[in-house]
C-alpha positions as CSV (number, residue, x, y, z in Angstrom):
1,X,-184.2,169.5,43.2
2,X,-180.5,169.6,44.1
3,X,-180.6,165.9,45.1
4,X,-182.3,165.1,41.7
5,X,-179.6,166.9,39.7
6,X,-176.8,165.2,41.7
7,X,-178.5,161.8,41.2
8,X,-178.8,162.4,37.5
9,X,-175.2,163.4,37.2
10,X,-174.1,160.3,39.1
11,X,-176.2,158.1,36.8
12,X,-174.7,159.8,33.7
13,X,-171.2,159.5,35.0
14,X,-171.7,155.8,35.9
15,X,-173.0,155.1,32.4
16,X,-170.1,156.9,30.9
17,X,-167.6,154.9,32.9
18,X,-169.2,151.7,31.7
19,X,-168.7,152.8,28.2
20,X,-164.9,153.2,28.9
21,X,-164.4,149.5,29.7
22,X,-164.7,147.3,26.5
23,X,-165.0,144.0,28.4
24,X,-167.9,145.3,30.6
25,X,-169.6,146.8,27.6
26,X,-169.2,143.4,25.8
27,X,-170.9,141.6,28.7
28,X,-173.7,144.1,28.9
29,X,-174.3,143.7,25.2
30,X,-174.2,139.9,25.4
31,X,-176.8,140.1,28.2
32,X,-179.1,142.3,26.1
33,X,-178.7,140.0,23.2
34,X,-179.5,137.0,25.4
35,X,-182.8,138.6,26.5
36,X,-183.7,139.2,22.9
37,X,-182.8,135.7,21.9
38,X,-184.9,134.3,24.8
39,X,-187.8,136.5,23.7
40,X,-187.4,135.3,20.1
41,X,-187.0,131.6,21.3
42,X,-183.7,131.6,19.3
43,X,-182.2,128.4,20.7
44,X,-179.5,128.3,18.1
45,X,-178.0,131.6,19.2
46,X,-178.6,130.7,22.9
47,X,-176.9,127.3,22.5
48,X,-173.8,129.2,21.3
49,X,-173.9,131.5,24.3
50,X,-174.8,129.0,27.1
51,X,-171.9,126.9,28.4
52,X,-172.6,123.2,28.2
53,X,-172.3,122.9,32.0
54,X,-174.3,126.1,32.7
55,X,-176.9,126.1,35.5
56,X,-180.2,128.0,35.5
57,X,-182.0,128.8,38.7
58,X,-185.7,129.7,38.5
59,X,-188.6,130.1,41.0
60,X,-189.6,126.6,40.1
61,X,-186.3,124.8,40.3
62,X,-182.8,124.5,38.9
63,X,-181.5,122.7,35.8
64,X,-178.8,122.6,33.2
65,X,-178.4,123.9,29.6
66,X,-180.1,121.2,27.7
67,X,-183.3,121.4,29.8
68,X,-183.3,125.3,29.6
69,X,-183.0,125.2,25.8
70,X,-185.8,122.6,25.6
71,X,-188.0,124.7,27.9
72,X,-187.4,127.8,25.7
73,X,-187.9,125.9,22.4
74,X,-191.1,124.1,23.7
75,X,-192.6,127.3,25.1
76,X,-192.7,126.1,28.8
77,X,-191.3,129.5,29.6
78,X,-191.5,132.3,27.0
79,X,-189.4,135.2,28.1
80,X,-191.5,137.8,26.2
81,X,-189.9,141.0,27.5
82,X,-187.3,142.0,30.0
83,X,-187.5,145.7,31.1
84,X,-184.0,146.3,32.4
85,X,-183.8,149.0,35.1
86,X,-180.2,148.6,36.4
87,X,-177.1,146.8,35.2
88,X,-173.8,146.3,36.9
89,X,-170.8,144.2,35.9
90,X,-167.8,143.0,37.9
91,X,-165.0,141.2,36.1
92,X,-162.6,138.9,38.1
93,X,-159.9,137.4,35.9
94,X,-161.9,135.5,33.2
95,X,-165.2,135.5,35.1
96,X,-167.8,138.3,34.7
97,X,-170.7,138.7,37.1
98,X,-173.6,140.8,35.7
99,X,-176.5,141.9,37.9
100,X,-179.8,143.1,36.2
101,X,-182.8,144.5,38.0
102,X,-185.7,143.7,35.7
103,X,-189.4,143.4,35.3
104,X,-189.9,140.2,33.3
105,X,-193.0,139.7,31.2
106,X,-193.2,135.9,30.6
107,X,-195.6,133.2,29.6
108,X,-195.3,130.3,32.0
109,X,-197.4,127.2,31.4
110,X,-199.8,129.3,29.2
111,X,-200.2,132.1,31.8
112,X,-198.8,135.5,31.2
113,X,-197.1,136.9,34.3
114,X,-194.9,139.9,35.2
115,X,-192.4,139.7,38.0
116,X,-189.7,141.9,39.4
117,X,-186.3,140.1,39.5
118,X,-182.7,140.6,40.4
119,X,-181.0,138.4,37.8
120,X,-177.4,137.2,38.3
121,X,-175.6,136.2,35.2
122,X,-172.1,134.6,35.4
123,X,-170.0,134.5,32.3
124,X,-166.7,132.7,31.9
125,X,-164.2,133.5,29.1
126,X,-162.9,130.4,27.3
127,X,-160.7,130.5,24.2
128,X,-161.3,134.2,23.9
129,X,-165.1,133.9,24.0
130,X,-167.6,134.7,26.8
131,X,-170.0,131.8,27.7
132,X,-172.9,132.0,30.1
133,X,-172.2,129.7,33.1
134,X,-175.1,130.6,35.3
135,X,-178.4,132.5,35.2
136,X,-180.3,132.9,38.5
137,X,-183.6,134.7,39.1
138,X,-184.3,136.2,42.6
139,X,-187.8,137.5,42.9
140,X,-188.0,140.9,44.5
141,X,-190.7,141.8,47.0
142,X,-191.2,145.2,45.5
143,X,-190.4,146.8,42.2
144,X,-188.2,149.4,44.0
145,X,-188.0,151.9,41.1
């Protein structure tokens, strides 16, 4: 019980500290928006977020922005829902590295699948605007909740 209370206080203080840093909060919100846009297949919004030289690493391969947008638009991968369990952000100069631990419900090639992932998102700030430079999925062996 004592451990649970200490753990809860730690989580609450960590969430509070994130709210104190506007840049980190902006990146977290961009990531949430990205998951929603991917779910909605909103390639217009995504093309504004994805850097033209961005790289996307999936279980089935790696490719650039144009192919990722075409896959989303065509339904090759439909990111239906990302249940986000943990988020952390580190900002180094004009680069932000966001880690998400998620369970992703997706439709891939007409088959609905759910997988636990650690997702790495790298954002670069150019001309005062954050752009996604890399999105990598690492499948976890267990859900680890």
